[in-house]
Structure formats: structure tokens, C-alpha cells
N, C-alpha and C positions, 0 to 999 in steps of 0.2 A: 577437480581442484577448486578450492574456494579462493575468491579474490576479495579484496577490500571493496566495499560498496562505494560507488561514486557519491560525492557530497549530497546531491539532491535526495538520493535514496537513504543515505545515513541520516540526514535531517528529518526525513519523513518517519523513519523507524524510531528515532529518538523522541520526536513529538508524540507519536503513537504510544510509546512507553509511558509518557506523562499524561496521556489522554487530553492532549492540547489540540483542539480543533484548528485554531489559527495557525499553529506551527505545522500541523499536518497539511494544511492547504498551501502554505507558502512555497514549497518546492514544485508545485504543479503549475504548468503554463495556464494562462487564463482560459484557453479553449481546450484544455486537456479532456481526454475521454477515459473513463474507468468502466471496465466490464466486470461485473460481479454477479455470479449465479445467473448468467445469461441476460442480466439487466444492464442497459447502457445509461451512463450518467455523463453529461457533458457540461463543462464549465464550472467555475467556482461555486456558484449558487447550488447547483445540483450535487456537487461533491460535499459541500457543507451539510446539506440535508442528509445525505447518505451517512457521513461520518457521525453526525449527531444522533440519528435514529438507529444505526446499525453497528456503530463502534462504541461511542461514548455511553450510550444507554445500557449496553451490556458489558462495559469495561473490557472490550476485546482488544487484547494486546498481541501483536504479531512479533515473534522473536525468531529471526532467520538464523539457521545454523549452517547453511551453505549459500554462497553467492557465486555465480559464474556468468560468463558471457556466452550467448548462444544465438546465432543468426541475427546479430545486430542488436539484440536485447540483453538486458541484465536480468538474470533469473535468480530470484531468492526463494529458498525453500525453508520452511520451519513450522513450528507450532504456534497456533493462536489459542490463547486461553482467556477465559472470562466467565461471565454469568450467563452462559448460553448452553443449550442442549448439546451434549456430546463433547463438551470442553474437556481436554484440549483437542483440537483438530489440526491435522497437518495441511498446510496450504502451499501453493506455488504462486508467487507473484512475478509476473512478466512485465518489466518496465521498459518503455521506449523513451529514451532521452533525446532532447533537442535543445540546443543553446543553453546548456546547464540547467534545464528544467525537465520535469517529468511531463512528457507529451501524452503518454498513454500508459495505462496499467490494466492488466488482465489478471483477475484473481480466480484460481480454481482450487477445489479441494481434492 
């Protein structure tokens, strides 16, 4: 069953669709952790670098087609497309929310 994504996640997805780095960062807590391809990125400075180098540079846009709650997390699944090898690729984004902010995000293909 798909649910409506909570506001921080909806804001992140919308900013990503516009390739807006500042908008993508805004929903994240200052000390948020993002795990992507086994690499750990913590805090806004690290997330900004990741978004600039690996999202904006290749115009990677994630479009979730399902959103559900699972074990205290919000899980969004969908395709990411852009100027990268294998595009589009199906990803799973596991969000942990705290105080109306994204506290953690794990991305797996």
C-alpha cells in the first residue's frame, strides 16, 4: 500500500526533481547521515558535496512510485534517471525522520 510521503520527504523529492541542492538539503537535520553505495556521509557539508558531485552533475532525478512505512522508517521505491550508466535504475530510499526532519537516509539499488 502506498502512502503520501511526509513533508520532509516530499520536499526532498520535489527539490531533487528541480536539481536544487539547497532545497534538497533543507529537509535534512544538521547531523543527518546518508548511506549511499556503502559510503557514509554525515552533516550538511558532506551531503552538499554528495548531491553536487553525484546527483546534480549527472542530473539524477529520483521518482518514487511507492511509499510505505516499515519498521519505523518511510520506504520509497522508484526509478532514478539521468546522465549516468544504466539509467534508469530502480532504487529504494529508506528514510528515518525525527522532529520533522530527515535524520537518516539509506539508498540501495
